C-alpha positions as CSV (number, residue, x, y, z in Angstrom):
1,X,-6.6,44.8,-14.2
2,X,-4.1,42.4,-16.0
3,X,-2.4,39.4,-14.4
4,X,-0.2,37.1,-16.3
5,X,1.5,33.8,-15.5
6,X,3.6,31.3,-17.3
7,X,3.6,27.4,-16.8
8,X,6.2,25.1,-18.4
9,X,5.8,21.3,-18.2
10,X,6.9,18.2,-20.1
11,X,3.9,16.2,-19.1
12,X,0.6,16.1,-21.0
13,X,0.3,19.8,-21.6
14,X,-3.0,19.2,-23.5
15,X,-4.7,17.8,-20.4
16,X,-3.2,20.6,-18.2
17,X,-4.4,23.3,-20.6
18,X,-7.9,21.7,-20.7
19,X,-7.9,21.7,-16.9
20,X,-7.1,25.4,-16.8
21,X,-9.6,26.2,-19.4
22,X,-12.4,24.2,-17.6
23,X,-11.6,25.2,-14.0
24,X,-11.2,28.9,-14.6
25,X,-14.3,29.2,-16.7
26,X,-16.3,30.6,-13.6
27,X,-14.0,33.7,-14.0
28,X,-15.4,34.3,-17.4
29,X,-18.8,34.1,-16.0
30,X,-17.9,36.8,-13.6
31,X,-17.1,39.0,-16.6
32,X,-13.3,38.5,-16.6
33,X,-11.3,37.4,-19.7
34,X,-9.2,34.3,-19.2
35,X,-6.8,33.5,-22.2
36,X,-4.6,30.4,-22.4
37,X,-1.9,30.2,-25.1
38,X,0.1,27.0,-25.6
39,X,3.5,27.1,-27.2
40,X,5.3,23.7,-27.8
41,X,8.9,24.0,-27.2
42,X,11.8,21.7,-27.8
43,X,12.0,20.4,-24.2
44,X,9.2,22.1,-22.4
45,X,5.6,23.1,-23.4
46,X,4.7,26.6,-22.3
47,X,1.3,27.8,-21.2
48,X,0.7,31.5,-20.9
49,X,-2.2,32.4,-18.8
50,X,-3.7,35.9,-18.9
51,X,-6.4,37.3,-16.6
52,X,-8.0,40.6,-17.6
53,X,-11.0,42.6,-16.5
54,X,-12.3,45.5,-14.7
55,X,-11.1,46.5,-11.2
56,X,-12.7,44.8,-8.1
57,X,-16.4,45.3,-7.4
58,X,-18.1,45.8,-4.1
59,X,-17.5,42.3,-3.1
60,X,-13.9,41.5,-4.4
61,X,-11.0,43.9,-4.6
62,X,-8.6,43.6,-7.5
63,X,-6.0,41.8,-5.2
64,X,-8.8,39.3,-4.1
65,X,-9.5,38.4,-7.6
66,X,-5.8,37.8,-8.4
67,X,-5.4,35.7,-5.2
68,X,-8.4,33.5,-6.2
69,X,-6.9,33.0,-9.7
70,X,-3.5,32.1,-8.2
71,X,-5.2,29.7,-5.7
72,X,-7.0,28.0,-8.6
73,X,-3.9,27.7,-10.6
74,X,-2.1,26.1,-7.6
75,X,-5.0,23.6,-7.1
76,X,-4.9,22.7,-10.8
77,X,-1.0,22.3,-10.7
78,X,-1.2,20.1,-7.5
79,X,-3.6,17.7,-9.3
80,X,-1.4,17.7,-12.4
81,X,1.5,16.7,-10.3
82,X,-0.4,13.9,-8.7
83,X,-2.1,12.6,-11.8
84,X,0.7,13.0,-14.3
85,X,4.0,13.1,-12.3
86,X,3.5,10.7,-9.2
87,X,3.7,7.4,-11.1
88,X,6.7,8.7,-13.0
89,X,8.5,9.7,-9.8
90,X,7.8,6.3,-8.3
91,X,9.2,4.5,-11.3
92,X,12.3,6.9,-11.3
93,X,13.0,5.8,-7.7
94,X,12.4,2.2,-8.4
95,X,14.8,2.2,-11.5
96,X,17.4,3.7,-9.3
97,X,17.0,1.5,-6.3
98,X,16.1,-1.8,-7.9
99,X,18.6,-2.2,-10.7
100,X,19.1,-6.0,-10.0
101,X,15.5,-6.8,-10.3
102,X,13.6,-7.8,-13.5
103,X,10.7,-6.0,-15.1
104,X,8.0,-8.0,-13.5
105,X,9.6,-7.7,-10.0
106,X,9.8,-3.9,-10.5
107,X,6.2,-3.9,-11.5
108,X,5.2,-5.7,-8.3
109,X,7.4,-3.2,-6.2
110,X,5.7,-0.2,-8.1
111,X,2.2,-1.6,-7.2
112,X,3.2,-2.0,-3.5
113,X,4.6,1.6,-3.4
114,X,1.5,3.0,-5.1
115,X,-0.7,1.1,-2.7
116,X,1.3,2.3,0.3
117,X,0.7,5.9,-0.8
118,X,-3.1,5.6,-1.5
119,X,-4.3,2.5,0.5
120,X,-1.8,2.0,3.4
121,X,-4.6,2.2,6.0
122,X,-7.6,-0.3,6.2
123,X,-9.9,2.6,6.7
124,X,-10.6,4.0,3.2
125,X,-12.0,7.3,4.6
126,X,-8.8,7.9,6.5
127,X,-6.9,7.2,3.4
128,X,-9.0,9.8,1.5
129,X,-8.4,12.3,4.2
130,X,-4.6,11.7,4.2
131,X,-4.4,11.9,0.4
132,X,-6.5,15.1,0.4
133,X,-4.2,16.6,2.9
134,X,-1.1,15.6,0.8
135,X,-2.6,17.4,-2.3
136,X,-3.4,20.5,-0.1
137,X,0.2,20.6,1.1
138,X,1.4,20.5,-2.5
139,X,-1.1,23.1,-3.5
140,X,0.0,25.4,-0.6
141,X,3.6,25.1,-1.6
142,X,2.8,26.0,-5.3
143,X,0.7,28.9,-4.2
144,X,3.5,30.3,-2.1
145,X,5.8,30.1,-5.1
146,X,3.4,31.6,-7.6
147,X,2.8,34.7,-5.4
148,X,6.4,35.6,-5.7
149,X,7.1,34.5,-9.3
150,X,5.9,35.0,-12.8
151,X,6.8,31.4,-14.1
152,X,6.8,27.9,-12.8
153,X,8.7,25.0,-14.4
154,X,6.9,22.1,-12.9
155,X,9.7,19.3,-12.9
156,X,12.3,21.9,-11.6
157,X,9.7,22.9,-8.8
158,X,9.3,19.3,-7.9
159,X,13.0,18.4,-7.8
160,X,14.1,21.6,-6.0
161,X,11.2,22.9,-4.0
162,X,9.2,19.8,-2.9
163,X,11.8,17.8,-1.0
164,X,9.3,16.6,1.6
165,X,7.1,15.3,-1.2
166,X,9.9,13.5,-2.8
167,X,10.9,12.0,0.6
168,X,7.3,10.5,0.9
169,X,7.7,9.0,-2.6
170,X,11.1,7.5,-1.8
171,X,9.9,6.2,1.6
172,X,7.0,4.5,-0.2
173,X,9.4,2.8,-2.6
174,X,11.8,1.7,0.2
175,X,8.9,0.2,2.2
176,X,7.6,-1.6,-0.9
177,X,11.1,-2.9,-1.6
178,X,11.6,-4.2,1.9
179,X,8.1,-5.8,1.8
180,X,8.9,-7.4,-1.5
181,X,12.2,-8.8,-0.2
182,X,10.5,-10.2,2.8
183,X,7.8,-11.8,0.7
184,X,10.4,-13.3,-1.6
185,X,12.4,-14.8,1.3
186,X,9.2,-16.1,2.8
187,X,8.1,-17.8,-0.4
188,X,11.6,-19.3,-0.8
189,X,11.3,-20.6,2.8
190,X,7.9,-22.0,2.2
191,X,9.0,-23.7,-1.0
192,X,12.0,-25.3,0.9
193,X,9.6,-26.7,3.6
194,X,7.1,-27.9,1.1
195,X,9.9,-29.9,-0.7
196,X,11.2,-31.2,2.6
197,X,7.8,-32.4,3.7
198,X,7.0,-34.0,0.3
199,X,10.3,-35.9,0.5
200,X,9.4,-37.3,4.0
201,X,7.4,-40.4,4.8
202,X,4.4,-39.5,7.0
203,X,4.8,-40.5,10.7
204,X,1.0,-40.2,11.1
205,X,-1.8,-40.3,8.7
206,X,-3.9,-37.5,10.2
207,X,-3.3,-34.6,12.6
208,X,-6.1,-32.6,14.1
209,X,-5.3,-29.1,15.5
210,X,-7.2,-26.9,17.9
211,X,-6.2,-23.8,19.9
212,X,-7.7,-23.7,23.5
213,X,-8.6,-20.5,25.3
214,X,-5.2,-20.2,26.7
215,X,-3.7,-20.1,23.2
216,X,-2.2,-23.6,23.5
217,X,-2.2,-26.0,20.6
218,X,-3.8,-29.4,21.1
219,X,-3.0,-32.2,18.6
220,X,-4.7,-35.5,18.2
221,X,-4.8,-38.2,15.5
222,X,-7.6,-39.8,13.6
223,X,-8.2,-42.2,16.5
224,X,-8.7,-39.3,18.9
225,X,-5.4,-40.0,20.7
226,X,-3.3,-37.1,21.8
227,X,-0.1,-36.8,19.8
228,X,3.4,-36.2,21.1
229,X,2.8,-35.3,24.7
230,X,4.7,-38.2,26.0
231,X,7.6,-37.8,23.6
232,X,10.7,-36.1,24.8
233,X,11.2,-34.2,21.5
234,X,8.0,-32.4,22.0
235,X,8.7,-31.7,25.7
236,X,11.8,-29.8,24.6
237,X,9.7,-27.8,22.0
238,X,7.2,-26.7,24.6
239,X,9.6,-24.4,26.5
240,X,8.8,-20.8,27.3
241,X,11.5,-19.5,25.1
242,X,10.0,-20.9,21.9
243,X,7.2,-19.2,20.1
244,X,3.9,-21.3,20.0
245,X,3.7,-20.6,16.2
246,X,7.1,-22.1,15.7
247,X,6.1,-25.2,17.7
248,X,3.0,-25.7,15.5
249,X,4.9,-25.5,12.3
250,X,7.8,-27.7,13.6
251,X,5.4,-30.4,14.9
252,X,3.6,-30.7,11.6
253,X,6.7,-30.7,9.5
254,X,8.3,-33.5,11.6
255,X,5.0,-35.6,11.5
256,X,4.4,-34.8,7.8
257,X,0.9,-36.0,8.0
258,X,-1.2,-36.8,4.9
259,X,-4.2,-35.0,6.3
260,X,-4.4,-31.9,8.6
261,X,-7.8,-30.9,10.1
262,X,-8.0,-27.4,11.6
263,X,-10.7,-27.1,14.3
264,X,-12.1,-23.8,15.6
265,X,-10.4,-21.7,12.8
266,X,-11.5,-18.4,14.5
267,X,-9.0,-19.1,17.2
268,X,-6.4,-20.4,14.8
269,X,-6.6,-17.1,13.0
270,X,-4.8,-15.5,16.0
271,X,-1.7,-17.3,14.7
272,X,-1.9,-15.9,11.2
273,X,1.8,-16.4,10.3
274,X,1.9,-20.0,11.3
275,X,-1.5,-20.6,9.6
276,X,-0.2,-19.1,6.4
277,X,2.9,-21.2,6.4
278,X,0.9,-24.5,7.0
279,X,-1.5,-23.7,4.2
280,X,1.2,-22.9,1.8
281,X,3.4,-25.9,2.9
282,X,0.7,-28.6,3.1
283,X,-1.8,-27.1,0.6
284,X,-4.1,-29.9,-0.5
285,X,-3.6,-31.8,2.7
286,X,-5.4,-29.1,4.8
287,X,-9.1,-29.6,5.7
288,X,-11.2,-27.1,7.6
289,X,-13.6,-28.5,10.3
290,X,-16.9,-26.8,10.0
291,X,-18.1,-28.1,13.4
292,X,-17.8,-31.3,15.3
293,X,-18.0,-32.8,18.7
294,X,-14.6,-31.4,19.6
295,X,-15.3,-27.8,18.4
296,X,-18.5,-27.5,20.3
297,X,-17.0,-27.8,23.8
298,X,-14.3,-25.3,22.9
299,X,-16.8,-22.8,21.6
300,X,-18.6,-23.0,25.0
301,X,-15.4,-22.4,26.8
302,X,-15.1,-25.9,28.2
303,X,-12.1,-28.2,28.3
304,X,-11.6,-30.7,25.6
305,X,-12.2,-34.3,26.7
306,X,-10.6,-37.4,25.2
């Protein structure tokens, strides 16, 4: 029995040849000869794989041995594509899609795209399962091609026969770019608010903030007096059509206090976006209450009394 196959690649042929040699050694242990010759070409590096041995035994037929050999090649090539080609494919899409961005910005977009592919879910076990399935899909496509060919050119195979895989890469980059643009716009917005607040004289020295069980914000000053409930401006703000997060940010920016104390932070975390803006805008003015006479009644589910 003799089976031969040729692999052409432009990426790290030494690593690929070493992987073939290591992963196919078990066939040598079974009494088969596995020979791997490498020929360096002008554009491509060629690997010639040759499997030779006696015909099948009582356990495996000749076609079984060849199928196992082909399956192993497909697995190795799938891992080669993921390890050696995937980052290059991400960068290729970024260079094409993000021409107006600088090198550092492109690097951030790359990291977001890469993380989206490998760590997009908070459950790491699920990430591993999805990535394992992605590798298996690549391997299955390669095996299908190997069975009806005598040569595979890796980059040509990726470009012309793995459109679904390239769509995943492109989608990851597009999502990363959109996230990057949103973060950039958010940072510009926060910087604008920070400059505005710093330019305003404070209307109050201290503002305390707490969220009650109904998700409503309660404000009071350092003298424990409610803030703004009798002011027409705030009555307009507290309409059903306005998001409570917007109200919180608007009130604080208008008051421009020198000190902000956040009570019952666990409840505040439900308003993550507003909390993030406040922390970024007011920065060193933020104080976190670790427990006081006001936090305790709210923790027990009672109404706050002034």
